[in-house]
N, C-alpha and C positions, 0 to 999 in steps of 0.2 A: 257821671256823664263822661262820654268819650267824644271828642271832636277830631275828626279826620279831615285833613285838608286834601280834597280831591284835586284842586287846581288853584294856583295862586298867580296866574299870569293875566295879561291884558287880552283884548279882543283878538289879537293875532297870535297869541301864545308866544313862547320862547322855546326854541329859536324861531324867528320870523322867517317865512319862506324866502329863500334866495338872499338872505342877509349875510354880509361878511363882517358885521359888527362883532367885536371881540366877545361880548357876552353870548351872542348867538353861536359862537364857535367854542364856547367853554366846555371843558370835559368834566366839570364839577356837576354832578346830578342835581344839586340844589339850584343850579342856574337854568335847568330845563323846567318850564312852567306851562302846564295845560291851562285851559280857560277856567276862570275862577268859580269855585263851588266848594261846599263842605258837606260832610255827612255827620250827623249828630245821633249818637246812641244814648238814650236817656231812660234808664230803668226799664229796658225792654222795648221801648219805642225806637223806631228807626226812621229818621227824618233826613231829607236832602234839601239843601237850599240851592236852587238854580240847577238847570239841566242843560248845559251847553253842548257844543258840537263834539266835545271829547268825552261825553257821558259814558259811552260803551266801554272805552278803555279805562276810565276812572273806576267804574263798577267792577271790572275784572281785576284791576290792581288792588282795590280795597277789599275784595272778596265780600261784597255786601250781599247778604242773603235775602233781604226783604226791604220794602219801602212802605212805611205806613202813611207817608204824605210827602209831597214836594211843595216847598214854599218858594214862590218866585219873587225876586226883588223888583224886576221890571221886564219889559218885553224885548230888549235888545238881543240880537242873535247869539252873542257869546254867552247868554244866560238861559236861552230857551231852545236853541236849534237841535238839541238832542232828544226832544220829547218822544220821537218815534221809538227810541231805544228803550222805552219802558216796557216794550212788548214781553220780554221774558218774565218780568215781574207780574204783568197782567195775566199771562197764561197760567201762572202759579197761584195768584192771589185774587184775581178778578179786578174790578175797576179800581184805579189808583186815584185817591183824593189829591187834587191840586188846589193850592191856595194862592190867590193873587188879587190884586186890585181889579175892579170890574173892567177897566180899560185894557188891562193885560189879558184877561180872559177873552174879551172880544177879539183882541189881536190874535191870540192863539187859535180861536175858532176859525178865523179867516185863513191863517197860514197852514193849519193842520185840520182842514175841514173834514177829512176822512176819519179822523179820530173822534170828532164830535158828532158825526152823522148818526142819526137814529133810525133812518129807514134805508133799506138796501145797503146796509153796511158791509164792507168787504170783510170776509171772515178772518183774515189775518191781521186786521187792524186792532190796536189796543183801544180801550175805553177808559175814560176818566170820570171822576165826580168833581164838578166845579164847586168851589167854595170861595165866596168873595171875602177878601180881607178889607176891613174898614178901620180907619184909624180910631184909636181909643176904644176899640172893642177887642178884648183879649180872646184868644182861641184856647179851647180846652181839649185835652186828651186824658180821660180818666181824671186823676188828681193833678195832672200837669197843666200849667198855664204858659202860653206863648204870647208875648206882647209885641204887637207891631210897632215899629219905630218909623215915623214919617220924616222924609228928608227930600232934598232936591239934588238931582243929577243934572247940573246946569239949570234948565227950565223944566225938566221932566221929573215928575213925582216918582220916588222910589220908596220901597219899604225895606227896612232892616228888621231883624227879629231878635227878641230877648227870650232865651230859654233858661229859666231859673237864674243862676248867677253868671250866665254867659250871654254875650250879645255879639251879633254879627252885622256889620254895616259895610257895604261895598258900593262903589260907584256914587259916593256922595260928595257934594261940593258945599252945600249949606244945610243947616238944620236949625229949626226954631228953638229958642230957649225953653219953651214949654215941653219939648220932646226930651230935653236933657234930664228932666226929672225922672224919666223912665229908665235912665241909665246909671242911677246911683247904686253904690255898694256892689259893684261887679267884681267877681273873681278874675274873669278874663274878658277882654274886649278884642274883637278883630275889626280892623278898619282899613280902608284903602289908602295907599300912599303911592301914587303913580311914579313920581320922579322928583328931582330937585326943582326943576323949572315949573312955574305956574301953569295951570291948565284950566280951560274954561269950564270943565264939567267934573273934575276929580280933585280931591285933595292932593297937593304936593306934600313933600315931607314936612316942610315948615307948618303947613296948615294941620296936618295929621298930628304932629307933636303938640300943637296948641290945643287941639281938641282933646287929646289924651290928658293934658294938664288940667283941663276943665272937669273931665269926668273922674279922674283919679282911680282907675281900676287897679287892682293889684298887679296884673300883668296885661300886656297888650302885644298882639301879633299884627304885623303889617301884611297886607295882601294886595292883589291887583297890581303887581309889580311890572314895570316896563323894562325892556332890555337897556334903555338909555339911562336907567337909574344906576346901573353898575352891577358888579359881581356881588353875589350873596355875601361872601366873607367881608368885602370892603364896606358894604352898607351896614352890616351888623356891627362892625368896629366903630362906626360913627354914632351909634344910638345910645340913648340914656339907659341906665339900669332899669331892668324890668320891661324893656321894649325890645321885641324880637322880630326878625324877618321870618315870616312863615315860608314854607317851601312845600312842594308837592309830596304827599304821602307822610307828612308830619302828623303824628298822633299825640294829642294831649288829653289829660284826664283831670277832671275837677271832682 
């Protein structure tokens, strides 16, 4: 399995438009962060988790040749606003399967109505196949199983996903103990860690590290990083062994 970090930033990305914060002015490429998303290649399957406003650039940088499915964590714009840019994949492959909570599917139908239109459809618009994600109902692709992980982003329900020995959780603040059972014996965990200060809807560093301590994966990568968290190198120097700061275009193999 290959995991490619398409983006590791927050909703505004880094650099933030117009910001003079030192991290936004950094010359270290690891401090430049597009909106959060990953690409998973698993025995020939090609999956993307979230499709934000930087999707086109991310696909070009990653040289992604196909998409077998897009999994959405939730409906916020930094995770969904790039849906129109699936068009090149649609023109090559046909309808693109998208997996999401029913609430998220309804939200996308409203915002991208021309994609979901069935009559008098504009010929240049892409089409998708909607697949509802339901907690405790695994998703299958051939002999591969993907397990939804239910969590809360403040008061908003979000899904994380487990692909084999790898799990991806972003934009989470709380998670039920019953869901933790789905995260045992991981090789790699990816989880959000916004900053040092507490936040209403995201793990801060202290909460992320406590969560990692509960789960005990072999390795963890932090994502959804804010510019106020600090420079990549400085954050990494503060982390425990086997916990790493993810960065855009990082590729790991399991």
